[in-house]
ZAZALUM-666273 format. One line per 2 residues: their letters; for each residue x, y, z of C-alpha. Coordinates in steps of 0.5 Angstrom, whole numbers. Layout:
A = X Y Z  ...
//
This chain:
DA = 194 243 169  195 250 172
MR = 201 251 168  198 249 161
EG = 192 254 163  196 260 164
RA = 194 260 171  201 257 175
TL = 204 261 181  211 262 182
RD = 211 256 187  208 251 181
WT = 214 253 176  219 252 182
DW = 216 245 183  216 244 176
HG = 224 246 175  225 242 182
AR = 222 236 178  226 237 172
EA = 232 237 176  230 231 180
ID = 229 227 173  236 229 170
AV = 239 227 176  236 220 176
RA = 238 219 168  245 220 171
LP = 244 214 175  246 207 173
LR = 239 205 172  234 201 167
IE = 227 202 167  223 197 163
AV = 215 196 162  213 190 164
AG = 205 191 165  202 185 161
RR = 208 181 161  208 174 164
AA = 212 173 170  217 168 166
EV = 219 174 162  220 179 168
AA = 224 173 171  228 173 165
RM = 229 180 165  231 180 172
RA = 236 174 170  239 179 165
AA = 240 185 169  243 180 175
AR = 248 178 170  250 186 168
GA = 251 187 176  244 189 178
RF = 243 188 186  236 189 186
AV = 229 189 182  223 194 183
VD = 216 192 181  211 197 181
YL = 204 195 180  205 187 181
QL = 198 186 179  199 188 172
VR = 204 182 171  201 176 169
PS = 202 169 172  207 164 167
DR = 202 158 167  195 161 168
QR = 190 156 169  182 156 169
GM = 179 158 175  185 161 178
SR = 183 166 183  186 173 183
AD = 190 171 190  193 165 186
EV = 195 169 181  198 174 185
AS = 202 168 189  204 165 183
VV = 207 171 180  210 173 187
GD = 213 166 187  216 166 181
LL = 219 173 181  222 172 189
DT = 225 165 187  229 168 181
AI = 231 174 185  234 169 191
DC = 237 165 185  240 171 182
GM = 242 174 189  238 180 188
AL = 233 184 193  226 184 190
VA = 222 191 192  214 191 190
VS = 211 197 190  203 198 191
QL = 199 205 192  193 204 196
RR = 187 209 195  182 208 200
LS = 178 214 200  171 215 202
PG = 166 220 199  167 227 203
ST = 173 225 207  178 230 208
GE = 184 224 209  185 217 208
PR = 184 212 214  191 209 217
PT = 193 203 212  193 196 215
DS = 195 190 213  188 188 210
DL = 189 193 205  194 189 201
RH = 189 185 197  190 178 195
SG = 197 179 198  198 173 203
VI = 204 170 199  207 177 199
ED = 206 178 207  209 171 208
RA = 215 171 204  217 179 205
TG = 223 181 209  219 187 211
IV = 213 191 209  213 199 210
LI = 207 203 209  207 210 207
WR = 201 214 209  199 222 208
PS = 194 223 214  192 230 210
LR = 190 231 203  191 238 204
DW = 199 237 207  202 233 202
GR = 209 235 205  207 231 211
AV = 208 223 212  208 217 217
VI = 212 211 215  210 205 218
RQ = 214 199 219  208 194 219
KW = 213 188 218  220 187 219
KH = 224 180 220  230 184 223
GE = 227 188 228  221 191 232
PG = 215 191 227  210 197 228
HE = 215 202 229  213 209 226
WR = 216 216 224  213 222 222
GT = 217 226 216  217 232 213
WL = 218 233 205  224 238 204
PH = 224 239 196  231 242 196
RR = 234 236 199  229 231 195
RY = 227 227 201  223 226 207
VR = 226 227 214  224 226 221
DL = 220 231 224  224 235 229
TE = 219 235 234  218 227 234
RN = 226 227 235  225 231 241
ES = 219 227 244  223 221 243
AG = 229 223 247  225 225 253
A = 226 233 251
//
């Protein structure tokens, strides 16, 4: 908005150019993005099978709640719909030898708050089946709305390790990734 209105700062322009470079780098990857919002789980599963036949190793579904169940029945609760979709997609992924990653954004702000409360399992609404069948659940939390460069990564569920582990990170724009805070490393090493 600031750029459109002619009040952008040098940092705004630098961030915009960095984002453009990141988009160009992603275009060079062997990646295929398809819109599946409003489609039935069976259609998404068919696309996953086709992608697996072309050599895909994983599928990412962002906003799983927009995928409709393949066989919706009258009186079906929202939790049952999500369970049906997750079951169909996860069974397809297992059959095809693919990993399935489901992404969800949680917003739990209350009016007048300066930051979001720490996320918990209960924030994953209608997701009992997701939690039961998931190999891992990772929550990424930004404690402050003012400092977008800081995040806490919480390993809420992990079948192959200790759950509850967390680390704090800082966004490094020139590396396009979060890195673990040095102060945390020094504290964990006993320094």
